[in-house]
C-alpha positions, 0 to 999 in steps of 0.5 A: 085928829078925830072929828067931833060932831055937835047935834044941831037945831035946823030950819028949812024955809018952814021945816026944823030938823035935829040932826049931827054935824060936824064942829066945823058947820056946828056954828048957829047961822051956818048954812049946811048940806045934810046927806043923803038929800044934799038938801041945806039947811040953817044951824039956828042951835047947837047944842052944848054936848059934842061927841068924837066920831067913834062914839056917835056911830056906837050911838047910832049904832043902839038906838037904831036897835030900840025902834023896832019899825027902823031897819036894823044899819048894815 
C-alpha cells in the first residue's frame, strides 16, 4: 500500500512551518515529530490535496532544482 502525504501548517511555540506529513499524523491538533531535527510540532491546519509518496519525492526533486541557493539532492 502506498503512503499518502498531506501538506500541513504547524506551530511550535511562536514559530510556524509548513511541511508534508504522512496521512496517519495529518490531523488538526496532532503532535508530530519532524525529521531530521526530531522537534515536535502541533498540526494547526491540514490542506486538502494529498500526494502519494512516489509523487511527493518526484515533486521535491523537481522543486529542489528550481532553488539555486539550495544544494541539489544526492
